[in-house]
N, C-alpha and C positions, 0 to 999 in steps of 0.2 A: 886727527887727534894729536894732542901734544902732551908731553910729559909735564907733570907738576912736581913740586918739591915735597909732596906728601904721600903717605902710605896708609893703608888699612892694615892693622896688625890684629890677627886672630889669636886668642889665647883661651885655652880651656882650663877648668879647675873642677874640684870635686863637688862644690855646692854653690848655690846662688850667693849666699852670704860671703863666702870666701872670694868669689869673683868680684862682687860689688866692692868689698873692702880693698882688694888688690887694685881695682880700677880707681877707686877714690885716692889711693896712695899715689898712683901715677899722675892723675890729674892735679893733685895738690903739689906734687913735685915739678909740675909743668913739663912732664915727659910726654903727656898726651893731652890733647885738647878736650876730648870726650871719649866716652865708651858706651856703646849700646849692648845691653846684655840680652841673651836668650837664656831663660831661666832653667830650661831642662832640655838636654839633648841626650841621646843614647850613643855611647861610644863602644865600638867593638874593635879590639886591638890585641896584638900579641905582646905579652910582657913576661919576661923571664921564662920563656918556653911554653906558656899557657895562653890560651885565648880567653880574654876578659870581655865581659859584657856589663858595662856600668853606666849609671846615670851620671851626667856631668852638667855643668853650666858653661856658657861661652860668652866672650865679649869681643866686639869688633871696635878696636881703638882707632882713632884718627890722630895722626901725628906727623911730624917731620920725618922724612926718610932718614935723615942724618941722625935721628934719635933712636932708631931701632937698636943699635948696639947697647945703648944705655938702658933700654927697656929689658933687654936680655940680661944685662948685669943686675938690674933691679930684681928681676925674677930669682936670681941666684940666692938672694937674701930674704925674699918675701913670698915666694911661691912654695906650696907644700909638696909639690911633686919633685922627684929626683930628676926627671927629664920632662919638663913642661912643654906642651905644644905651643910654640910661638912661631907664627908664620906671617911674614910681611908681604903684602901685595901692593905693587906700585899703583898709584892712582894716575892714570894716563890722561884723563880729562875730567874736569869738574867745574862747577860754578866758580868763577874767579873770586867772587866775594867770599865764598865758603873757604876756598884755599887760603885766602888772606887771613880769615878768622883763625884757621888752624895754626897758621904761622904766628899770628899775634898772641895766641893763647898758649904757645909752647916756647921754651927757651932754646936758643941755638946752642949746640953742644960746645963745651969749653975747648 
């Protein structure tokens, strides 16, 4: 296996519509090549001392690894959560043509 220059970034949000709009903004800004959404997940987590059990939506974004900090910055202005789940996983192997497409569909960071 070899490392690529891309990552899958998992982000959750409160509703499908919010996650789709957030994803559209990232793709439009060329911070992500694409995003596949899962319209309903169930999240159980501790927040402010209480255990929460809430429906959410989730997106898996494909982007340049070097753009992950820009996605985190974008979330500060466009995500409704105080502490959004943003987890980047390196893609260690992939179809070379797909990797090239992700690189072509995103901008290199400034």
